[in-house]
C-alpha positions, 0 to 999 in steps of 0.5 A: 493126608492129615488126619488119616491113620493106619486102619485096623488090621494085621501088623503085616500083610497076611494071606489066609488060604483055606484048602478045604471045609476045615479052612473055610470054617476057620476063616468064617469064625476068625472074621466073625470074631474079629468083626464083632470086636471091631478089629477089622476095617474095610478100606477103599484103596487109593487106586479104586475107581468103583469104590471097592472096599477091602480089609486092610493088610488081610486077604483070604482065599478059599478052594470051595464054595462061597461063604456059607452064611452060617454066621448070620445073613446080615450086613455086619458080617456079609460085608466082611465075608464077601472079602473072601475070594472063592476058587472052584475046584472044578475043573481040575485042569486049569486049577493051578492057573486060576490059583496063580491068578488069585495069588497075583491079585491078592499080592497086588492088593496087599502090596499096593504102595499108593494105598499104604501111603494113603494110610500112612503105613510105612512098615516093611510090607513082607507077607505072612501066608497061613494055609489051612487044610484037613487032608483026608486022602493022598490026592488032597495031600498032593494037591496041597503040596503042589499048590503050596509050592506054586504059591511060594513061587508066585508070591516071590516074584517081582513085588514088595516081598522080593524086595526084602532080602531076608528070610522074613520076607515071606513067612509061611505057616501050614496048619494041618488038622486030623480027626484021628491021625493014628487011625489014618490010612498008611498011604495017607500017613506016608504021603504026609510024612514025605511032604513034611520032610520035603518042607523041612528040607526046603528051609535052605531055599530061604523065603520060598520054604514052609516056616512051620507046620502046626498039627491038630489031632482030634484024638490024642493020648485019650484027649478028645477035641471035636472038630468045632472046638479045633476050628475055634481054637485055630481061629483064636490062635490065628487071631492071637498071632495077628492081633493080640500078640503082635506087640511081643517078640516071643509070641511073634516067634510062633509065626517065624520060620523054624531055625535050621537046627530045629524041626518044622513041626509044632502044635498049640493050645489056647484058652480065652477069658473074655469080659463080655462087656465089650460085646454087651455094649455093642448089643446094648447099642444095637438094641437102642439103635433098633428102637431108635430107628423105629422112631425115626421111621414113625410119623409121630414125634415124641414132642410136637415142635413149635413149627413144622417148617415143611408144613408151613412152607408148603401151606404158604405156597399152596394158599398164595403161591399158584394164584400170585404166580399165575396173575389171573387178572392179566389173562382176564384182560385178554378175554374182556378185549375179545368180548368187546371186539365181538360186540363191536363186530355185531354193529357192522353185520347185516343180521337181517340177512339170514345168510349172514348168520353163519358168518357171524358165528364164524367171526366169533370162532375167529375171535375165539381162536385168536384169543386161544393163541394169545393165551397159549402163547402167554401161558408158555411165556409165563411158564418159562419165566416161572421156571427160570425164577420162582420154580428154580428156587423151590426145590432148594427151598424145599430141601432146606426146610425138610433138612431143618425139620429133620436136623433141627437142634430142638425137637426134630421130626422123624422121617415118617412125619415129614413124609406125611406132610408131603403126602398130604400136600400131594393129595391136595394138589391132585384134587386141585388138578382134577377139574372137569367143569371146563366146557367143551368148546367144540360142543358149544359151537355145535350147539350154537349152530344147532340153535341157528338151524332151528331158527332157520327151520322155523322161518322156513316153515313160516314161509311155506305156510304163508302166501307168496307176496309177489305172486299174490300181487298178480291176483288183484287184477283178476279179482278186480276183473271178476268183481267188475263182471259181477258188479257192473250190471248192478251199478248199471241199473242203479246209475240208470235211475239217476241223471248222471250228468246233472249229478256230476255237474251238481258237484261243481268240482274244482280244477282239475276234477272239473275236467274229469267231471266234464269227461265223465258227462260225455260217457254213455252211462247206459251202456255196461262197459263204463261201469265194468271199467269203473269197478275194475279200476277202482277195486284193482287200484285199492287192492293192488296199491293199498290192501296188498301193502298191508299184507306185505307189511304184515309178512315183513313183520313176521320176517323181522321176528327172526332177523330184526337187528334190535328184536329178532330172535337171532339177535336175541340169541346173540345178545343172550350169549354175549350177556354177562354169564351168557354162553358165548361170553362164558366160553371166552371167560372159560377159555381164560380159566382154562389157560389159567388152570393149565398154567396152575396145573403146570406150576403144580406139576413142577412143584409136585415133581420137586416134592416127589423127588424129595419124597423119593429121596426120603423113601430111599433113606426110609428103606435104608433105615429099615434095612439097617434096623433089620441088620440090627435085629438080625445081629441081636438075634444071633445073641438070642435077643429079640428086640421086639420082645424086650431086653432079654439076653440068654446066658451062654449066647456069646460063644462060650465053650471049653476054649472060651469063657465069657463073663459079665455079658448079661448083667452089663447088657441089662445095666446099659439097656436100663441106663439107655432106655429107648423109650425115655422121653426126649432121648430119641429126638436128642439123638436125632439132633446130635451132630455126631449121629446126624442120621439125615445129614445129606439125605438128598445126596445121590449116594449118602452112606452114613446109615449104610454101614452098621458097625460105623453107626453103632460106633457113632451111637456108642460115642454119642450116648456114652455106652461104656462098660460099667467096670471101666466107669467104676475103675475111673473112680476106684480100683477096689469096687465090687465089679473090679473085685469080681473081675479080678477073682475070675481072672485069677480062677482063669489063670489057674490054667486048668485043661490047657493042653496042646492039640497034638501029642507025640509018642515017645521022645519027639523033642521040641520045646514046650512053653506056656504063656499068659497074656492079660490086660495090662491093668490086671496083670499086677492084681494080687489075685492074678499074680498068685494064680499065675505063680501057682500055675508056674507062669511067673518065671518070665513067660507071663506076657502082657496084651496091651492091644485089648482090655477085655480079654485074657489068653492062655497059650501053650506052644510046642515047637521044633519037633522034627518031621521024622517024629511021625514015623512012630504013627506009620 
């Protein structure tokens, strides 16, 4: 619980109920003004499971449509206006039940003890009820009376309010507004009079009674107050009662129930002098924040840092990381072994047989398949190993270097610059993962088989065009027979002219040819058959045994042109394929490159995923910064400031009217913008590095909300850059400076009490008591000019009150209380 203090909010739990459009507009004005001044603080209840945020000690309920959004569709107000619970008027049948349910819900939240203990709020709970209504018909008056009676009954049931045995447990104030009460219909006046008398009589019931009824009239005794002024005056009165006047018991009596001896009716009038420096400080901070956020979203730092850590980290990984992690040499060793295995298998294959050619290719496919299986298995093992080791740390390291770039103590980079670095790396990774040079192994094998088939076709054509060696061998006998028949007569005639026996004997052959010569001498050479037989045997033997062998060798040589293991065309095809950079060897090496490339792509994919996650988180922060920047732009435009056009604050844009006078807004704004120029060199980088601002602290967390609450961002920026009111700075040096004297003069003029009149006027002697109060900042109350002005206005007789909760506002308040309800008879 240490360090947790009570949030900003009303002193007591307060429920404001708007019965119609008047109340709705008052609620919006009240919330808008309180939010701009930083007097509202949404908190997370102790028992919240969904992170709901509620206004502390303040609940709002309206009968009608949701918030109109007229106060500006920006988060600074949307977060506040969303706190208003809306209750549709239709259907009418179950309106009381739904109204009771909403009251129970509001009571539970306002009296939640765990939340009060969480914020160390030990004050008695109690409950203040403020009902706002502008009745225009008898039906509306009846509904107001019925719902108010039901509200008091529901809120007095078991709970914190009932536990306090005092009339102060529940304090109920009703504020009724009329455009012209005198001109209201008689039945309406009569209904109002009856209800007011009933409420006045209820005081005997204790807490279950209406304490006071404040009346407002647009036209009274010649005084006219239009609806907008009455709404603003009511909003200011409630603000004064709930916040500024809580420290003074006399002022708080305005919310206390009327005593039994006095009437229940009352009215008020209020004026405000506001030193616009408070709002001007916020506008100046918002103006600076708008341009500062624009710088954070850009990709160009004011000064280039010495080292861009994100760029350096990703560059080192891009140049060395993938190659060192994939270890390509290990995979190339697998392909070299596969190539050696195939070359060795060729030495054992009978390539002379063309039927073995397909088995050679099938063997290569088998080796290729085994290599691929080994590579895929190794890639899977390597990928799993990298995921457990190097890649597991990559995301953490990347977030670390991005945080160092964004939150560097010196020269941090804007968000756009870091995103640009990541986008460049992602583009480079995409180029590396797009590789269309890897061959299609299916088409490679198909092309190889096509070439083999072409060799087969060429060999087949050759065989078809050459002689059949087996069948041709038979034709040598036929050729010898034909030659013998043709040559035998000629040889017979030639031999007949020679003495054959003498010729043979003259040869003197040796053994065993002498036996052959002797046998031949016994042949009758004059007959034709020896010559025919001789020619047949000689020519047949030469052709069959010699010439046919020559033909056979020539045919075998042509066959070896295709199938020779050393020089055949098929062997040449394989040798060329397995040579360095050959198609087969290249196929195996390309398979290795494919595996390495797959691993590298997988690695880059994992890395890219981490980068994309970081980019997604950074882009989310970018969207949040753009959204926040848009909130500040819209917030500034409500004051007539266009941050795109320059720091120009138009006069009278801070809500100035008869009720409220605002001063020192324009010049303070200009002074602060000049002092804290967002275009000043190094300002924006220094703010980014400021530990109090730290716009990117926890940027990678699931739901960082440091930059999702505009008002908190403004507060941190105001503290960091010292956006302070020049008057406060001057007072720290001297109380007699130029700004101090001007402010005292304006306070004195305001204290003269001009135009301060109540919002309702009673005819005749209505009774009651009228008091006037002046609530000034404590440091200005004793200023001579202010004291003199208050004396002149008759406010120096003990009714001059101090407002110590603020230093930039002064209030003038007139209260008329204790008027009896019967006083309205003069109007009926």
